C-alpha positions as CSV (number, residue, x, y, z in Angstrom):
1,M,46.5,-40.7,-43.6
2,K,48.6,-42.1,-46.6
3,R,49.3,-45.6,-47.5
4,G,51.6,-46.3,-50.5
5,S,49.7,-44.2,-53.3
6,R,46.7,-43.9,-51.7
7,I,45.2,-41.2,-49.3
8,F,42.6,-42.0,-46.5
9,L,40.6,-39.3,-45.3
10,S,37.9,-39.2,-42.4
11,P,35.7,-36.2,-43.3
12,K,33.1,-37.2,-40.8
13,Q,34.4,-35.1,-37.8
14,Y,34.1,-32.1,-40.3
15,L,30.7,-32.7,-42.0
16,S,28.8,-33.9,-39.1
17,K,25.7,-31.7,-37.8
18,K,25.5,-33.6,-34.6
19,S,24.3,-31.6,-31.8
20,K,23.9,-32.2,-28.1
21,V,20.3,-32.5,-27.5
22,P,18.9,-34.1,-24.5
23,K,16.5,-37.0,-25.4
24,E,13.0,-36.5,-23.9
25,T,10.4,-39.0,-23.9
26,N,7.7,-37.0,-22.6
27,R,8.3,-33.3,-23.2
28,K,5.4,-31.2,-22.1
29,T,6.7,-27.5,-22.9
30,P,7.1,-26.2,-26.4
31,I,10.1,-26.1,-28.1
32,R,11.6,-22.6,-28.4
33,I,14.3,-21.5,-31.2
34,R,14.5,-18.0,-30.4
35,F,17.6,-17.1,-32.4
36,G,17.7,-19.3,-35.8
37,Y,20.8,-19.0,-37.7
38,H,22.3,-20.0,-41.0
39,Q,25.9,-21.1,-40.6
40,A,27.7,-20.1,-44.0
41,I,29.0,-22.9,-45.8
42,D,32.0,-24.6,-44.3
43,T,34.6,-25.5,-46.8
44,V,37.5,-27.7,-46.0
45,P,40.1,-28.2,-48.8
46,Y,42.5,-30.9,-48.9
47,E,45.4,-29.9,-51.0
48,L,46.8,-32.9,-53.2
49,N,50.5,-33.0,-54.5
50,T,49.2,-34.3,-58.0
51,S,46.1,-34.7,-59.9
52,N,46.5,-38.6,-60.3
53,Y,44.1,-39.4,-57.4
54,S,40.9,-40.1,-57.4
55,I,37.8,-40.6,-55.1
56,E,37.3,-44.4,-54.7
57,N,34.3,-44.4,-52.2
58,K,32.8,-41.3,-51.9
59,Q,30.1,-40.3,-49.4
60,E,26.8,-39.7,-50.8
61,D,25.6,-36.1,-50.6
62,V,23.3,-35.3,-48.0
63,V,20.3,-32.8,-48.2
64,T,17.9,-32.4,-45.5
65,E,14.8,-30.0,-45.2
66,S,12.6,-29.8,-42.7
67,K,10.4,-26.7,-40.7
68,F,13.5,-26.9,-38.2
69,G,15.9,-25.9,-41.0
70,S,18.2,-27.5,-43.5
71,Y,21.3,-29.2,-43.9
72,K,23.4,-30.1,-46.7
73,R,26.8,-31.7,-47.0
74,S,29.1,-32.8,-49.9
75,I,32.5,-33.7,-51.1
76,E,34.2,-32.7,-54.7
77,K,37.2,-33.3,-56.3
78,T,38.9,-30.6,-58.5
79,D,42.3,-31.0,-60.5
80,K,44.4,-30.9,-56.9
81,Q,42.2,-30.8,-54.4
82,I,39.5,-32.9,-52.4
83,I,36.7,-30.2,-51.0
84,L,34.2,-30.8,-48.4
85,H,31.2,-28.6,-48.1
86,R,28.7,-28.1,-45.2
87,F,25.8,-25.9,-44.8
88,F,23.5,-25.9,-41.7
89,Q,20.4,-23.5,-41.4
90,L,18.3,-23.6,-37.9
91,E,14.9,-21.9,-38.1
92,D,13.5,-19.9,-35.2
93,G,10.1,-20.8,-34.0
94,V,8.0,-22.4,-31.3
95,Y,7.1,-25.9,-32.0
96,D,4.7,-28.0,-30.2
97,P,6.3,-30.6,-27.4
98,S,4.9,-33.5,-29.6
99,E,7.5,-32.8,-32.3
100,Y,10.4,-32.8,-30.0
101,K,11.4,-36.5,-31.6
102,K,11.4,-35.0,-35.1
103,F,13.4,-32.1,-33.7
104,N,16.2,-34.1,-32.1
105,N,16.3,-36.6,-35.3
106,F,16.6,-33.1,-37.4
107,L,19.7,-32.3,-35.2
108,K,21.4,-35.6,-35.5
């Protein structure tokens, strides 16, 4: 969205790792991830028609590492682009039911 000489981007929709995992308070069975995967880096470039723009309020880069996988996101500015990067990796494995809350938090 452009307002005067400023452009407002809402990258949250592109940079979220949110997954729909049911909340369970008393899980009894192990967490089984049979087919772990890594999603290649998603890159969303925004083309700018001039290099006169700057990032006024940049979201902090995020790096999350755990035994369940990893997640990274960042935003960068080049001469005439703002580029959003995202990487998500989910490790296969069998995890104790007591770790479900940690697993759920990792996916948020």
